[in-house]
C-alpha positions as CSV (number, residue, x, y, z in Angstrom):
1,M,-18.6,-0.1,53.5
2,D,-15.1,-1.6,55.1
3,L,-11.7,-0.7,55.0
4,M,-11.0,-3.1,51.9
5,G,-14.3,-2.1,50.1
6,M,-13.4,1.3,50.7
7,G,-9.4,1.0,49.3
8,F,-11.3,-1.1,46.4
9,F,-13.6,1.8,45.7
10,L,-10.0,4.1,45.4
11,L,-8.7,2.2,43.6
12,Q,-11.3,2.1,40.5
13,L,-12.4,6.4,41.2
14,H,-8.2,6.4,40.5
15,Q,-8.1,4.8,37.3
16,M,-11.3,6.7,36.5
17,V,-9.5,10.2,36.9
18,L,-6.7,8.5,35.2
19,A,-8.9,6.9,32.2
20,K,-9.9,10.4,31.2
21,E,-6.9,12.6,31.4
22,T,-5.0,9.8,29.3
23,H,-6.1,7.6,26.5
24,W,-7.2,4.0,27.6
25,S,-4.5,2.2,26.0
26,F,-2.4,3.9,27.8
27,V,-3.8,2.5,31.4
28,F,-4.4,-0.4,29.8
29,G,-0.3,-0.7,29.0
30,V,0.6,0.7,32.6
31,I,-1.3,-2.3,33.9
32,V,-0.5,-5.0,31.6
33,V,2.8,-4.2,31.9
34,Y,3.0,-3.9,35.9
35,G,1.0,-7.5,35.8
36,I,3.8,-8.6,33.7
37,S,7.2,-7.6,35.1
38,Q,5.8,-8.2,38.8
39,G,3.0,-11.3,38.4
40,L,5.0,-13.2,35.3
41,G,8.8,-12.5,37.1
42,G,8.5,-12.5,40.4
43,G,6.5,-15.6,40.3
44,T,9.4,-17.5,37.8
45,W,11.8,-16.0,40.7
46,R,9.7,-17.7,43.1
47,V,9.5,-21.1,41.6
48,A,13.5,-21.0,40.8
49,I,14.4,-20.4,44.7
50,D,11.6,-22.8,46.0
51,Y,13.4,-25.6,43.5
52,Y,16.8,-24.8,44.4
53,W,16.2,-24.7,48.3
54,K,14.1,-27.4,48.6
55,D,16.0,-29.9,45.5
56,V,19.8,-28.7,45.7
57,Q,20.1,-28.1,49.2
58,L,17.6,-30.2,50.5
59,V,17.0,-28.3,52.9
60,Q,13.4,-28.7,55.0
61,P,10.4,-26.2,53.9
62,S,10.8,-24.0,57.4
63,A,14.7,-23.5,56.5
64,A,13.7,-22.7,53.2
65,Q,11.6,-20.1,54.6
66,V,14.1,-18.5,56.7
67,Y,16.9,-18.7,54.2
68,Q,14.1,-16.5,51.6
69,G,13.7,-13.7,54.1
70,I,17.6,-13.4,54.7
71,I,17.4,-13.3,50.9
72,Y,15.6,-10.0,50.7
73,T,17.1,-8.1,53.4
74,P,18.5,-5.7,50.3
75,W,15.1,-4.2,50.5
76,I,15.8,-2.6,53.7
77,V,18.4,-0.3,52.2
78,K,16.9,0.4,48.7
79,P,16.5,4.4,49.7
80,F,20.2,4.4,50.4
81,W,21.1,2.9,47.2
82,G,18.5,5.8,45.4
83,L,20.3,8.4,47.3
84,L,23.9,7.4,47.0
85,T,23.2,7.2,42.9
86,D,22.2,10.5,43.2
87,V,24.9,12.4,45.6
88,L,27.8,10.5,44.7
89,P,28.4,9.7,40.9
90,V,31.4,8.0,39.3
91,A,33.6,9.5,36.3
92,G,31.2,12.4,35.7
93,Y,27.8,9.5,35.7
94,R,25.4,8.8,38.0
95,R,23.0,6.1,37.0
96,K,25.5,4.6,34.3
97,P,28.4,2.6,36.9
98,Y,25.8,1.7,38.9
99,L,23.8,-0.2,36.1
100,I,27.1,-1.7,35.2
101,F,28.0,-2.5,38.4
102,A,24.4,-4.3,39.5
103,G,24.7,-5.9,36.0
104,L,27.8,-7.9,36.3
105,L,27.0,-8.5,40.2
106,G,23.8,-10.3,38.9
107,L,25.7,-11.9,35.8
108,V,28.4,-13.5,38.6
109,S,25.7,-14.5,41.3
110,M,23.5,-16.5,38.3
111,L,26.5,-18.1,37.3
112,T,28.1,-19.0,40.4
113,L,24.8,-20.3,41.8
114,S,23.8,-22.3,39.0
115,L,27.6,-23.8,37.5
116,S,28.6,-24.8,41.0
117,Q,27.2,-26.9,44.0
118,L,27.5,-24.5,46.9
119,Q,27.1,-24.5,51.0
120,I,24.4,-23.0,51.9
121,V,25.8,-19.7,53.3
122,S,27.5,-19.6,50.0
123,A,24.1,-19.8,47.9
124,L,22.8,-16.7,50.6
125,L,25.6,-14.8,49.6
126,A,25.3,-15.2,46.3
127,M,21.3,-15.0,46.1
128,T,21.4,-11.8,48.2
129,A,24.0,-10.2,45.7
130,V,20.7,-11.7,43.2
131,V,18.6,-9.5,44.3
132,Q,20.5,-6.4,45.2
133,A,21.7,-6.5,41.3
134,L,17.8,-6.8,40.5
135,L,17.5,-3.4,43.4
136,L,19.7,-1.4,41.7
137,L,18.3,-2.1,38.1
138,M,15.3,-0.9,39.1
């Protein structure tokens, strides 16, 4: 059995054990929720970003790939944000101020992107802020 087959086998075994411990509808619900939130949400974001770079900013596809790589750099600091929200409470709250900040950051960044024609550097900063806001909300 190759490595890919072994991984698939272990995944199936894990799902069978999980299904025995919980009701099948719970397992089905988890798979559907993750599929919808990650698949549909990620796909919609990807199409919108591709459209923005190629049709609004009029950049070449190779440059658009570089910009998309820059946009996803906040994933590097995700563990830092987790520690920060656990260790540093704001006004006595651990998560609430960070969620409010992330929501406002995402809102302002998306409105800026949609309502104005930005230069490439400004668009990169706004999209990176959107990704950072999404990471804080996760």
